[in-house]
C-alpha positions in Angstrom: 0.0 0.0 0.0 1.4 3.4 -1.0 2.0 5.9 1.8 -0.8 8.2 0.7 -3.3 5.4 0.8 -2.0 4.6 4.3 -2.4 8.1 5.4 -5.9 8.3 4.0 -6.8 4.9 5.7 -5.4 6.2 9.0 -7.2 9.6 8.8 -10.6 7.7 8.3 -9.8 5.4 11.3 -8.9 8.3 13.5 -12.0 10.3 12.7 -14.1 7.3 14.0 -11.7 6.3 16.9 -13.5 6.7 20.5 -10.7 5.1 22.6 -9.1 7.7 24.9 -6.1 5.6 25.8 -5.2 4.9 22.0 -5.7 8.7 21.2 -3.4 9.6 24.2 -0.9 7.1 22.9 -0.9 8.4 19.4 -0.4 11.9 20.7 2.7 10.9 22.6 4.0 9.2 19.3 3.3 12.4 17.4 4.8 14.6 20.0 7.8 12.4 20.1 8.3 12.6 16.3 8.0 16.5 16.4 10.5 16.7 19.3 14.1 17.5 18.6 15.4 16.0 21.8 16.9 12.6 22.2 14.3 10.1 23.5 16.9 8.5 25.6 17.0 11.6 27.8 13.4 11.0 28.6 13.8 7.6 30.0 14.1 6.7 33.7 17.4 5.2 35.2 15.5 1.9 35.6 14.4 1.8 31.9 18.0 2.8 30.7 19.4 0.0 33.0 16.9 -2.5 31.7 17.9 -1.5 28.0 21.7 -1.6 28.9 21.4 -5.1 30.4 19.5 -6.3 27.3 22.2 -5.0 25.0 24.9 -6.9 27.2 22.8 -10.1 26.9 22.7 -9.7 23.1 26.5 -9.1 23.0 27.1 -12.4 25.4 24.8 -14.4 23.1 22.2 -14.9 25.8 19.3 -14.6 23.3 16.4 -16.8 22.2 14.6 -16.6 18.7 11.2 -15.4 18.6 10.2 -18.8 17.2 11.9 -20.8 20.0 10.0 -18.8 22.6 6.7 -19.4 20.7 7.3 -23.2 20.5 8.4 -23.4 24.3 5.0 -21.8 25.4 2.9 -23.5 22.7 2.0 -20.3 20.9 
């Protein structure tokens, strides 16, 4: 689907959307895209620490594929 068609589809969907939680989330996404600041600066220390632990796990090879996890849990 071309971008213009996607935009029109989203506009139509947004005009009918009556879910405040989704609207609030979309507003956060829009504002983040408009912002010139680095999103990393908005994260808490706990969030940053979690991301850094995850990156260290990847570097150390402590990872599992999405497919392996799905099979393990019968998804």
